C-alpha positions in Angstrom: -70.9 40.6 77.6 -73.9 40.3 75.8 -77.2 38.1 76.2 -77.5 35.2 73.7 -80.1 35.7 71.2 -82.8 33.7 72.4 -86.0 31.9 70.2 -89.5 32.0 71.0 -91.2 29.1 68.8 -92.8 25.7 69.0 -89.7 22.8 68.5 -89.7 22.1 64.9 -89.1 24.1 61.5 -91.7 26.2 60.5 -90.5 29.7 59.4 -88.1 29.8 62.8 -85.8 27.0 61.3 -84.4 30.4 58.3 -83.5 32.2 61.5 -81.1 29.1 62.8 -79.8 28.8 60.0 -78.4 31.9 59.6 -77.2 32.6 63.5 -75.7 28.9 63.3 -74.1 30.3 60.0 -72.6 33.5 61.3 -71.2 31.8 64.0 -73.3 32.9 67.0 -74.8 30.8 70.0 -78.3 30.5 70.8 -81.0 29.6 73.0 -84.2 28.2 72.8 -87.9 29.1 74.4 -90.1 26.7 72.7 -93.9 26.7 72.8 -95.4 23.3 73.8 -98.6 25.1 75.1 -101.5 26.8 74.0 -100.7 29.1 76.8 -97.1 30.0 76.4 -97.8 31.1 73.3 -101.4 33.6 75.1 -98.7 34.8 77.4 -96.2 36.1 74.8 -99.1 37.4 73.7 -100.4 38.8 76.6 -97.2 40.6 77.8 -97.4 42.6 74.2 -94.3 41.0 73.1 -95.4 39.9 69.8 -96.1 43.0 68.1 -98.6 41.1 65.8 -99.5 38.5 68.0 -98.1 35.7 66.5 -94.1 34.0 66.2 -90.9 33.6 65.2 -90.2 36.1 68.1 -86.4 36.5 68.3 -85.0 38.6 71.6 -81.4 40.3 70.4 -79.7 43.1 71.6 -82.5 44.0 73.9 -85.1 43.9 71.3 -88.1 41.0 71.0 -88.4 41.5 66.7 -91.1 39.7 65.2 -91.8 39.0 61.4 -89.6 36.6 59.8 -87.8 38.3 57.6 -87.6 41.7 59.5 -85.4 39.5 61.6 -83.6 38.2 59.2 -82.1 41.1 57.9 -81.5 42.5 61.1 -78.5 39.1 61.8 -77.3 39.3 58.2 -76.9 43.4 58.9 -75.4 42.6 62.2 -73.3 39.9 61.3 -71.4 41.1 57.6 -74.0 39.1 55.9 -75.8 41.4 53.9 -73.5 42.7 51.3 -70.9 45.4 51.3 -73.3 48.4 49.7 -76.1 48.9 49.4 -76.7 47.4 45.4 -75.3 44.0 46.7 -77.9 44.5 49.3 -80.7 44.0 46.5 -79.5 41.6 44.1 -79.6 39.6 48.0 -82.9 40.7 48.8 -84.0 39.7 45.2 -82.5 36.3 45.7 -83.4 35.6 49.0 -87.0 36.6 48.1 -87.0 34.3 45.1 -85.6 31.1 47.3 -88.4 31.6 50.1 -91.4 31.4 47.5 -89.7 28.5 47.1 -89.4 27.8 50.8 -92.3 28.5 52.0 -94.0 25.8 49.6 -91.8 23.1 51.4 -92.6 24.6 54.8 -96.4 24.4 54.0 -96.5 20.7 52.6 -96.7 18.8 55.7 -99.7 20.8 56.5 -101.6 19.2 52.9 -104.5 16.9 53.3 -102.8 13.3 52.2 -104.3 13.5 48.7 -102.6 17.0 48.4 -99.7 15.9 49.2 -98.3 14.0 46.3 -99.9 16.4 43.7 -98.3 19.2 45.3 -95.2 17.6 45.2 -95.0 17.2 41.7 -95.9 20.9 41.1 -93.1 21.8 43.9 -90.4 19.7 41.8 -91.9 21.6 38.7 -91.4 25.4 39.8 -88.5 24.3 41.5 -86.7 22.5 38.3 -88.1 25.3 36.0 -89.1 28.4 37.6 -86.3 28.8 40.9 -83.1 26.6 40.4 -82.4 27.7 36.5 -82.2 31.4 38.2 -79.5 30.0 40.1 -77.9 27.9 38.1 -77.3 30.8 35.5 -76.1 33.8 38.6 -73.6 30.8 39.5 -72.4 30.0 35.7 -72.4 33.4 34.7 -69.6 34.9 37.7 -67.8 32.2 37.9 -67.6 33.1 41.6 -68.1 30.5 45.1 -71.1 32.7 46.2 -74.0 33.8 44.9 -73.5 37.8 45.9 -69.7 39.8 46.2 -68.0 36.3 46.2 -68.6 36.3 49.9 -71.5 34.2 52.0 -74.5 35.8 52.9 -77.6 35.7 53.4 -78.6 34.9 49.8 -76.4 31.7 49.9 -77.4 30.2 53.6 -81.4 30.9 52.9 -80.7 28.8 49.3 -79.1 25.5 50.8 -81.6 25.6 53.9 -84.0 25.1 51.1 -81.7 22.9 48.6 -81.3 20.4 51.7 -84.8 20.8 52.6 -86.5 19.8 49.0 -83.3 17.4 48.7 -85.2 15.4 51.5 -88.2 15.1 49.8 -86.7 14.5 46.0 -83.1 13.2 46.4 -82.4 14.0 42.7 -83.9 17.7 42.3 -80.5 18.6 41.0 -79.4 16.4 38.8 -79.8 18.8 36.0 -78.0 21.3 37.9 -73.6 20.8 38.0 -72.9 24.6 39.3 -75.8 24.2 42.0 -74.9 20.3 43.2 -71.3 22.2 43.3 -72.5 24.5 45.1 -74.3 22.9 47.2 -71.2 20.9 48.5 -69.2 24.1 49.0 -71.2 25.8 51.2 -72.2 23.0 53.5 -68.1 22.3 54.1 -68.0 26.0 55.4 -67.2 24.9 59.3 -69.8 27.1 61.1 -72.9 25.2 58.6 -71.3 22.4 58.5 -71.2 22.2 62.5 -75.1 23.1 61.8 -75.6 19.9 59.7 -74.3 17.1 61.8 -76.4 15.8 64.3 -76.8 17.0 67.6 -77.0 20.7 66.7 -79.7 22.9 67.0 -81.2 22.2 63.5 -84.7 20.7 63.6 -85.9 17.5 61.7 -88.2 17.9 58.9 -91.4 17.9 60.4 -92.6 14.6 58.8 -90.3 12.5 59.6 -91.2 9.1 60.6 -90.8 8.0 64.1 -91.0 4.5 65.1 -90.7 2.6 69.1 -89.3 -0.6 70.0 -90.2 -3.2 72.4 -87.8 -5.7 72.6 -88.5 -9.0 73.1 -86.2 -10.3 76.2 -87.3 -13.5 77.7 -88.9 -16.5 76.7 -92.4 -15.5 78.5 -92.7 -11.8 76.6 -92.2 -13.9 73.2 -95.0 -16.3 74.7 -97.2 -13.6 75.7 -97.8 -12.0 72.6 -98.5 -15.8 71.0 -100.9 -16.7 73.5 -103.0 -13.1 73.3 -103.2 -14.1 70.1 -100.9 -10.7 68.0 -99.1 -12.8 66.4 -100.7 -14.6 63.2 -98.4 -16.9 62.2 -96.9 -17.6 65.8 -93.8 -16.2 65.1 -91.9 -12.0 65.1 -91.1 -9.6 63.5 -94.9 -7.9 64.0 -94.8 -4.0 63.2 -98.1 -2.3 64.4 -99.0 0.1 62.2 -101.6 2.7 61.3 -104.2 0.4 63.9 -103.4 -2.9 61.7 -100.6 -5.7 63.5 -98.4 -6.8 60.5 -96.4 -10.1 60.1 -94.2 -11.2 58.0 -91.4 -9.4 56.7 -92.2 -9.2 53.4 -95.9 -7.9 53.3 -94.5 -5.0 56.0 -91.6 -3.8 53.6 -94.6 -3.9 51.0 -96.7 -2.1 52.8 -94.5 0.5 54.5 -92.7 1.5 51.2 -96.1 1.7 49.8 -97.4 4.4 52.6 -94.2 6.4 52.3 -94.0 6.7 48.0 -91.0 4.3 47.8 -92.9 1.5 45.8 -92.3 3.3 42.6 -95.1 5.4 40.3 -97.0 2.2 38.3 -97.2 -1.5 38.2 -94.1 -1.6 36.1 -91.9 -0.2 38.3 -94.1 -2.2 41.2 -92.8 -5.1 39.6 -89.1 -3.9 38.7 -89.1 -3.2 42.6 -90.1 -6.1 43.6 -87.9 -8.3 41.3 -85.0 -6.4 43.0 -85.8 -6.5 46.4 -86.5 -10.8 45.9 -83.1 -10.8 44.6 -81.7 -9.1 47.8 -83.2 -11.1 49.3 -82.3 -14.3 48.9 -78.5 -12.9 49.4 -79.5 -11.4 52.4 -80.9 -14.6 53.7 -77.9 -16.6 52.9 -75.9 -13.9 55.0 -78.1 -13.4 58.3 -78.5 -17.9 58.8 -73.7 -17.3 58.6 -73.7 -17.0 62.4 -76.2 -20.2 62.5 -74.0 -22.2 60.9 -72.3 -25.2 62.5 -68.5 -24.8 62.9 -67.6 -27.5 60.7 -69.9 -25.9 57.9 -69.3 -22.4 58.0 -66.5 -21.8 56.1 -67.7 -23.8 53.3 -71.3 -21.1 53.7 -69.4 -18.6 53.7 -67.1 -19.5 50.3 -71.0 -20.3 48.8 -72.2 -16.6 49.8 -68.8 -14.8 48.4 -69.0 -16.8 45.1 -72.5 -16.1 44.1 -72.3 -12.7 46.2 -70.0 -11.5 42.9 -70.7 -13.7 40.3 -74.7 -13.5 40.3 -76.4 -11.0 42.4 -73.6 -7.9 42.5 -72.7 -8.3 38.3 -76.7 -8.5 37.8 -77.2 -4.9 39.9 -74.3 -3.6 38.3 -75.8 -4.3 34.9 -78.9 -2.7 36.4 -77.4 0.8 37.6 -75.3 0.6 33.9 -77.9 -0.2 32.0 -79.6 2.8 32.0 -77.5 5.3 33.5 -79.4 6.8 36.0 -79.2 7.4 39.7 -81.8 5.0 41.2 -82.5 1.0 39.8 -85.9 1.8 38.8 -87.3 5.2 38.1 -84.8 7.3 39.1 -85.8 8.2 42.1 -85.4 6.3 45.6 -87.5 3.1 46.2 -87.3 0.4 48.9 -85.3 -1.2 46.0 -82.3 1.2 47.1 -83.1 0.7 50.1 -82.7 -3.7 50.5 -79.6 -2.7 48.0 -77.6 -0.7 50.4 -78.2 -2.5 53.1 -77.8 -6.1 51.9 -74.6 -4.0 50.2 -72.6 -3.0 54.3 -73.8 -6.8 54.8 -72.0 -7.7 52.8 -68.6 -5.6 53.6 -69.2 -6.5 56.9 -68.5 -10.2 56.0 -65.4 -9.1 53.1 -65.2 -5.6 52.5 -62.7 -6.5 49.0 -66.2 -8.3 47.5 -67.1 -5.4 46.3 -64.0 -3.8 44.6 -65.1 -4.6 40.9 -68.1 -2.8 41.2 -68.1 0.8 40.6 -71.3 1.6 40.4 -72.9 0.1 43.1 -70.1 1.8 45.4 -71.5 4.9 44.1 -74.6 3.4 44.4 -74.2 2.9 48.4 -72.0 6.3 48.6 -75.4 8.4 47.0 -77.6 6.6 49.2 -75.8 6.6 52.5 -75.6 10.5 51.9 -79.3 10.8 52.0 -79.8 13.0 54.5 -82.5 10.2 55.9 -80.4 7.6 55.9 -77.7 9.1 56.9 -79.1 10.1 60.1 -79.7 6.0 60.5 -76.1 5.7 59.5 -74.8 8.1 62.7 -73.9 6.2 66.0 -76.4 6.4 68.3 -79.3 5.4 65.9 -81.6 3.0 66.1 -79.5 0.3 63.6 -78.4 -2.5 65.0 -75.0 -3.7 65.6 -74.0 -7.2 64.4 -75.5 -10.3 66.4 -72.4 -11.1 69.0 -72.2 -14.9 70.1 -74.0 -13.1 73.6 -76.7 -12.2 71.1 -76.8 -15.6 69.9 -77.3 -17.5 72.6 -79.6 -15.1 73.9 -82.2 -15.3 70.9 -81.6 -19.2 71.1 -83.3 -19.1 74.7 -86.5 -16.7 73.5 -86.6 -18.7 70.4 -85.2 -22.3 70.7 -83.8 -22.7 68.0 
């Protein structure tokens, strides 16, 4: 039995990610040896394993292949993803080369200076929408087939889908003006081998600029009092977030900082104030739901009835009207903002309370589906993420002991 391909590269996307995509699409199992130290790279270089002294490098069929495009060509040829003849192969090559030009911009984006990243993001979006995506939209429209070349899956489809999804992580509505590419993206994503690669737990790597966070749970009264006594809590209460050398308190202040830092707060003051208005409205209803477990038993039914009434008669109609008025995919500026995230979080809370409450609000249902399918949000909604389940009686009792309420 032939040895499985072995990939040598750091534990990240970079230029090896296209190789991972292609092997996965071909249904080929592979191993990885991550380069975690400079010494590992030097060892490969000193052993004459790297023709040009650089990775990626793939061991396959007794060879040590370098140079990303050469590796992709070999794998595509070996697993029948490179067309049926010379003409198809040339078309695939052209489409791949064009797509890789765009993908290279995405790969290099995290390495830019922070001040340059936003400008490059705008430039990248313009190039995608004006130069690259119209080309592929026209190809798909003109021949009416499911794949770019020869009506069968090829290297060109794999690299284009990789690029589309990588760009959607940064600009979720990037395909809004390209209906054929939207349909194509869904179709290729549902090919069984690719679908498996897109699921959590695969060898697909997360974005290099994905935000990770750690949690320190307060499990005893002593832990809480220590934070208070050490002067870490400005007003003597949590939540508290340590970030960028600061210790932040007050939920709204924390959310505003995170939204501004990660470009989820609109493009100007007018967009920002609308985002604030919507987020504050969401917070009002979320607070009502959040305190329901604390209600005395004899008041709980009345509180639930009041919450349901305000949900269906005050808050949901307001957001449904906003979405209907502008016909866009997001609440403000047709781009993801903290207002969308807070609203969708609220929609999940409301569904836990009573799933029927959203039934008369089709635009809110569509928004929930759309935001839930953004790659970062989808990952957070998967089992095993850091998302917390609804509080139960045991958790409530522990909280009472710690915070003495």
